[in-house]
C-alpha positions in Angstrom: -48.6 -154.1 92.1 -48.8 -151.7 88.9 -50.5 -153.1 85.9 -48.4 -154.1 83.4 -48.7 -154.2 79.3 -47.9 -157.9 79.4 -50.5 -159.3 81.7 -52.9 -158.7 78.7 -54.0 -162.0 76.9 -51.7 -162.3 73.7 -54.9 -162.5 71.7 -55.9 -158.9 72.9 -52.6 -157.7 71.7 -53.2 -159.4 68.3 -56.2 -157.7 67.9 -54.7 -154.1 68.4 -51.7 -155.0 66.4 -54.1 -155.7 63.5 -55.3 -152.1 63.0 -51.1 -151.1 62.5 -48.9 -150.4 59.7 -46.7 -154.0 59.4 -43.6 -151.7 59.5 -44.5 -149.7 62.4 -45.5 -152.4 64.5 -42.3 -154.4 63.9 -40.6 -151.4 64.6 -42.6 -150.1 67.9 -42.7 -153.5 69.4 -39.4 -156.1 68.1 -36.9 -155.3 71.1 -39.1 -154.3 73.4 -39.2 -157.4 75.5 -39.7 -161.4 75.4 -43.1 -161.0 75.5 -43.7 -158.9 72.3 -40.8 -160.6 70.7 -42.9 -164.2 70.6 -46.0 -162.1 69.8 -44.3 -160.5 66.4 -43.6 -164.5 65.7 -46.9 -165.7 66.2 -48.4 -167.6 63.5 -51.4 -165.9 64.6 -50.0 -162.4 63.7 -51.5 -161.2 59.9 -49.8 -157.8 59.4 -51.4 -154.7 57.1 -48.4 -153.4 54.8 -48.1 -150.4 52.9 -45.8 -150.2 50.6 -43.6 -147.1 50.4 -41.2 -145.7 48.1 -38.0 -147.7 47.4 -38.9 -150.0 50.0 -39.8 -153.3 47.8 -36.0 -154.0 47.4 -35.4 -156.2 50.5 -32.0 -157.1 49.1 -30.8 -153.8 50.8 -28.6 -154.3 53.4 -30.8 -152.2 56.2 -34.1 -152.7 54.4 -37.2 -152.7 56.4 -38.5 -155.9 55.2 -35.6 -157.8 56.9 -38.1 -158.2 60.1 -40.9 -159.2 58.5 -42.2 -163.0 57.8 -43.8 -162.4 54.4 -46.1 -165.3 55.5 -47.7 -163.3 58.0 -48.8 -160.1 55.6 -52.8 -160.6 54.8 -52.7 -156.9 53.0 -50.8 -155.2 50.8 -51.5 -152.1 49.4 -49.4 -149.3 47.0 -49.8 -145.9 46.6 -50.2 -143.6 43.2 -46.8 -143.5 43.1 -45.3 -147.0 44.3 -47.1 -149.2 41.7 -43.4 -150.2 40.2 -42.0 -151.1 43.6 -45.4 -153.2 44.6 -44.5 -155.0 41.1 -41.1 -155.2 41.8 -42.1 -156.3 45.2 -44.7 -159.0 44.1 -42.4 -160.8 41.3 -39.3 -161.3 44.0 -41.6 -162.7 46.6 -45.0 -163.7 44.9 -44.2 -167.8 46.4 -43.8 -166.6 50.2 -47.1 -164.1 50.4 -49.1 -167.5 51.7 -51.3 -165.5 53.9 -52.3 -162.8 51.4 -55.7 -161.9 51.5 -55.9 -158.5 50.1 -54.0 -156.4 47.4 -54.5 -153.1 46.5 -53.0 -150.9 44.2 -54.5 -147.4 43.4 -53.6 -145.6 39.8 -54.0 -142.3 38.6 -56.6 -142.2 35.9 -54.1 -140.4 33.6 -51.4 -143.9 33.8 -54.4 -146.0 33.0 -55.1 -143.9 29.6 
């Protein structure tokens, strides 16, 4: 019988998932099968999210945020040109970020003067 990905313990998959960016993880595994769907819904899953341009508005119909449970986010980062998106996202969702352990914002020096 050939080996299946589902034969690995859930704990190993959760460890693997922590190295993937949250949006990519959800997109790649959310509709694979019941096993992976249950892993993505696990309360033990922690997501690392990188805010990309124009992604902060989760009220848009096809928003990439629609499949992410905000309480699963443990790390949130925004690059140089996305600080405004991050501020807007935090304004709307700060109360739901219960698992957030790390927040990184990268600013250009010219914006600090």
